[in-house]
N, C-alpha and C positions, 0 to 999 in steps of 0.2 A: 550830357545835360538834359535833365526831364524835359524838358519843354522842346528838345530834339525827338524824343523817341515817339516810337508809334503804336510799342509794344511792351509788354512788361509783365513777368513772371516770377513772382517772389514765395520762398520757402521759409520761413521762419525759423530760428533757432536762437540758445544761447541771449534771453532775452532781460537777464540781469546785465550785459552789456550796454544796454541801451542808455547813453544820455538824456538827462533831463533838465529844462530849464531853468528848474530851482532844487531839484533833487528832496523837494518836500512832500509829505504823505499826507494827499487831503481825503477828506471824507467823500464816497463813491455815490455821488449823488448829482443829478442835472436838477437845477430849479427849472431852467427853462430851455426851452430849443432855440439858438443864436439862428439867424440867417447865415445862410454858408454860400451865397452868393459872391461875399468880400474877401479873397483869399490874401492873407498876409504874404508879399513877395520879399518883405527886408529884407537885408543881410542877416539880420537879429533873430526872422525866426528861420532858418536855415541852419542846419546840422544836428536837428534835436530827434533821439530816436522815439520816444515818445513824451510828450503828445506830439504829432505832426500835423494833425486837421486842425482847422482853426475854431472847427466846431468843439471841439473838445476842449481845445487853449480857453477857449472863452469859457467853459464849462468850469474852468478852474480845478479839470483832475489831475491829478500829480501821481505817481507811483516811485517808491524810492526802493532801494534794492529787495528788500525782502518778498514784496508782492512780485517783482518782475523774477526775482527767481522761484516764487513759485509757481509761476504760468507756466514754467518749464518742466513741472513737473510729468512723470512717467507714470500716470494714473492708471493708464489700461494692462500695463504691464505687472500691476499687482497680483492679480489671479493666477499668474503663471511663476510668479517668485515668490510663492508662499514663505518658504523657509527662509530664503534671504532677506524678507521684510520683516520677519521676526526677530529675525537679529540685527536689525537696524532698531526696531523698537526698543529693545536692551538698549544699545549705546543710547538713544534718547533718554530713556530711564536713569543710565548712570550718569549721563550728562545733568539731566534736571536736579540730581539729587548734589550732584558736587556744585552745581550753580547755588543749591540751597546754603551751602557749608561756606562757598565763597561769601553769599551776602550776610549772613550770621555773625563771620568772621569780621565784616568791614571793610572784606576786599571788593568789594562792588558795592557803589552807594549810588551809582547813574549808567544809565544804559551805554554810555560811552564809555565805560570801564568795562565794559565786554571785550573792547578790542583788545586790551593786553593780556586776556585769559584765552585765547584761542588755542586748542588743545594739539590740531595738527594730525599726520598719521602718528597711529599706534600697533603694535604689534598684535595681532589677532587672539593672543594668549592672555591679553592686557583684558579681555574682556570676560573672563573666567568666572569674577566674582569683583563686587565694586570695591572693597578693599584694594585690590591688586589694580584697578582702573582708576581710583582716585589716587591711592598713591605713587603713580606714572603721572599724573596729572600734575599734581601737586611737587613733585622733583622737576617737571618742566618750569614751573612757576617759581623756582627757588622759595617754596613755601613746605618744603618735606618737613621741617622741625617742628612744624607751626601744629600740626592734627597728629595726634597718636591712633595706631592701629584699633585701638579700643574706642576710641571716639568714632572713628571710620565704619566699625561694625554695628556701633549703635544709631546712627544715620542710615545705614542698612537695613537695619530692623524696623525703623521707626516707617520708612516706605515702602513696606514688604507690601505686596499685594496690590500696589498702586500702580503696575505697570501697567495694566487693563486700561485705567483711566488716561493716563497718558497717551495711550494707542488710540483707545476715540477720540480723545483732541485733537490728536495729531491729522487722523481721517478726515475728520471735520475739518480740517484746514487744508487739507489736500482736495478735499471737493471743490473748493474755491477757485483750484488751478485752471480749471476749461473756462471758469467766470473771467477770469484776468486774462487766459491766452485770448478768450473771444475778442476782450474790450482792445489788445493791443491793434490785432488783427483788422477788426474793426475803424479803428482811428486809421489804419493806412489805406484802406478801401476809402474812406471818406475824404482822406487828403488827395489820392488818386482824382477821384470824381471829382472835387474842388479845383484841380488843374486841368479838368475837361477831358478825362480819362472816361471810358467806361468798363466798369471794377466790378469783380464777383468774386467770391471765395465760395471754394467747394474740396470736399475731401480726395487725395489723391491715392494715398499709400494706407495700407492695412494698418491702423495706430498701434499693434503689438510688436510689429517691425521696425515702423517708423513713428515716435509720438507726434513730432511735427510733421503731422499727413497733410496739413490744410494749405492749399496753394491759392496764392493772391492772381489773378488771372486780369489784365487791364490792357485796353485797347483805345486809340483814336480811334478805329471805324465801327462800325454798326456791325459786325459780321460775326464777333465773338460770341 
C-alpha cells in the first residue's frame, strides 16, 4: 500500500499502456489551479495511470493513446540514427499516400475505420518503391484487385517531392514528446505530494542511452 511506503523511486516507461478514467482527449489547458489539499481516496479514483493527481483530474485533462505513445519518443537518438530515421520518413510517406487512396476510394470514412487498415510487419524490400509497398498492403486488406499498378504510379507521381513536408510535420509532432512526458511525470509527482510525500524529478541517465532518463524520487522524510 502506498500509505505504508516511506520511500519510492520510479522510472517511467511505455506510457501508451497507461489507463485513463475516460479515454477521451481534451484540450491541454488549465483554466484555473484547483486546491490540492483534498485528495480523492475513493475506490473510483484508484487504478488510473493518468491522470493520477487531483489537480490534473480537476483540470479536466486526459490523454488518449496517441499522445501517450508520443510521450515515449526517443527524440535524443535522432542525431545518432540519421540513416535509420530517414528510412522511417520514407515509410511514413508511403503510408500517407496509401491513406489518401483508402480515403478517396471510400474505404476510410471515419477515424475508427483506420483500425481495419493496420499494415503490420512488411519485408524491408517492400519499401523499395511506393507501388510495391501499396500492392503489398492492398493485398493484406483484400483490396488488391481494386487498384491497378498504373493508378498506384499516378498517386506516387502526384505526391512526389512532398516527403520533406511530411518529415517537417513529423518532426514538429515529435518535439511535443518531451512536453507530454513532462506532463505525465509531473502528474505523478503532484499525486505523491498530495499523498503526503516530498517528491522531486531529476535526470539520472544519459538520454542517448536511456530515453526514459527521468527519475521520480519520493520520501516521507525531509532528508532526500
